[in-house]
C-alpha positions in Angstrom: -148.3 -10.5 -23.1 -147.2 -9.2 -19.7 -145.7 -5.8 -19.0 -142.2 -6.1 -17.6 -141.9 -5.4 -13.9 -139.3 -2.8 -14.4 -141.7 -0.6 -16.5 -144.3 -0.8 -13.8 -141.8 0.1 -11.1 -140.5 3.1 -13.1 -144.1 4.3 -13.6 -144.8 3.8 -9.9 -141.6 5.7 -8.9 -142.6 8.5 -11.3 -146.1 8.8 -9.8 -144.6 8.8 -6.3 -142.1 11.5 -7.2 -144.8 13.7 -8.7 -147.0 13.3 -5.6 -144.1 14.1 -3.3 -143.2 17.2 -5.3 -146.8 18.4 -5.2 -146.9 17.9 -1.5 -143.7 19.8 -1.0 -144.2 22.7 -3.4 -147.9 23.5 -3.5 -149.7 25.4 -0.8 -153.3 24.7 -1.6 -154.9 22.1 0.6 -156.8 20.5 -2.2 -153.7 20.1 -4.3 -151.8 18.6 -1.4 -154.5 16.1 -0.9 -154.2 15.2 -4.6 -150.5 14.7 -4.1 -151.2 12.3 -1.3 -153.6 10.4 -3.5 -150.9 10.0 -6.2 -148.5 8.6 -3.6 -151.1 6.1 -2.4 -151.8 5.1 -6.1 -148.1 4.5 -6.7 -148.0 2.2 -3.7 -151.0 0.3 -5.0 -149.4 -0.1 -8.4 -146.3 -1.6 -6.6 -148.5 -4.0 -4.6 -150.4 -5.2 -7.7 -147.2 -5.5 -9.8 -145.4 -7.6 -7.2 -148.4 -9.8 -6.5 -148.6 -10.8 -10.2 -145.6 -13.1 -9.5 -147.4 -14.9 -6.7 -150.5 -15.9 -8.7 -151.8 -18.4 -6.1 -152.1 -15.8 -3.3 -154.0 -12.6 -3.7 -152.4 -10.7 -0.8 -151.2 -7.8 -3.0 -154.5 -7.2 -4.6 -156.4 -7.5 -1.3 -154.0 -5.0 0.4 -154.3 -2.7 -2.6 -158.1 -2.7 -2.2 -157.6 -2.0 1.5 -155.4 1.0 0.6 -158.0 2.3 -1.8 -160.6 2.2 1.0 -158.3 4.0 3.3 -157.5 6.6 0.6 -161.2 7.2 0.0 -161.8 7.7 3.8 -158.7 10.0 3.9 -160.1 12.1 1.0 -163.5 12.4 2.6 -162.1 13.4 6.0 -159.6 15.7 4.3 -162.3 17.5 2.3 -164.5 17.8 5.4 -161.6 19.4 7.3 -160.9 21.6 4.3 -164.5 22.8 4.4 -164.3 23.7 8.1 -160.9 25.4 7.7 -162.2 27.4 4.7 -165.3 28.5 6.6 -163.1 29.6 9.6 -160.1 31.3 7.8 -161.8 32.1 4.4 -158.7 30.6 2.6 -157.4 27.2 1.5 -153.8 28.4 1.4 -151.6 26.5 4.0 -149.2 29.4 4.5 -151.9 31.9 5.3 -153.6 29.5 7.7 -150.4 28.9 9.6 -149.8 32.6 9.9 -153.3 33.2 11.3 -152.8 30.7 14.1 -152.1 32.1 17.5 
């Protein structure tokens, strides 16, 4: 039994919208990074969903693995930058950091 493509695409769009709303509305750096991860996972879900229709070629799955590696590197670099910013400004709030520039 296969899950219909429409259901997977609706779930992926829902995840993408949640990630986008988190990035737009939240001001904490950690929460914004989590929103970015949700968006990347939505893209991975689309890649795997569409690659199920081309069973002979694994391009979708391979590209999804590549995106996961890039997402892990992005999370590591993002958290390292967050640590340095927090040490310097003593806050993780994006609004306060942008006000302190200058």
